[in-house]
N, C-alpha and C positions, 0 to 999 in steps of 0.2 A: 505493499500501499505504501502511495507517495504521502511524505512525512506533512505535508503540506494542508492535507485533507483532512488532518484532526483539528485543524481550525477552522474557524468563522469569523467572517467582522461582523458585529452586531451594532447597532446604535442603543443609546442608552435613552428609557421610558423614563419618563417623571412623576410620579404623581400631584394632583395638587401644585400645579406650574406655578412658582413664585417669580420665574424671571421673564423679564417683558424683554425678548430679543424674536421678535416677529421673523427676522430674515434667516435663521440659523433652527429654531425652534418650531417643529409644527405644533399648534393646541390641536388637541382630538377631545371630541365630545364624546361621553359612553354614549352608547344604544345598545338594542340586540342583534344589532348587525356585525357589530365590529366586537362587541364584546367586553369592554371595559367596562368597570363598575365606576370608576370616578373620572373626571377630566384629567389628564393627560398631554405631557408632550414627551415628544420623539426629538432629542438631543443629535440634530445633524453635525452640529460644533463637539460632538465627544465620542467619534467612532472608536469603537475597542476590539483588539482579536481577542479569542477566547476559544479556551479547548474546546470542544463541542461534550465532551463527557460532563462539561460543568453547566449546560445549557438544559434549562429544567422544560418544565410545562410550558407550551404557549398559552399567553393570556389573551389574545385579540389578534384581531388584523386590521388594514387598513384598506378603506374601501380605496378605487380609484383616483375619485379627487385630490383625497391625503396622498397616495403616493405619490400623482404629477406633483405636487405643493413640496412632498419632500425630495424627490428630483429638483426642482429649482434649487432649494437649501442648498443640496449637494453639490451640485454647480457651481454657486455662490463661496461654500466652505471651501472647496477643493481649488476655486480663482479659474474656474472655466464659463463663466459667467460675468458680468456687472450689474 
């Protein structure tokens, strides 16, 4: 097995967001569709590489609109957009 396959790149999820950073943190409201229980932020400015063995259960999903907003935030963080 490729040793790099043991890792995943993740973005942190902050429950009850307190940071106002609309360009880098995507606020997601809880709904039945996404499975979140509280208002949260996806932190595009805080990517982490972690061992797959340390990843727990899935807690929610992003809809197409939220993924599009996250893609813009990631492009800004990586310097691929202005």
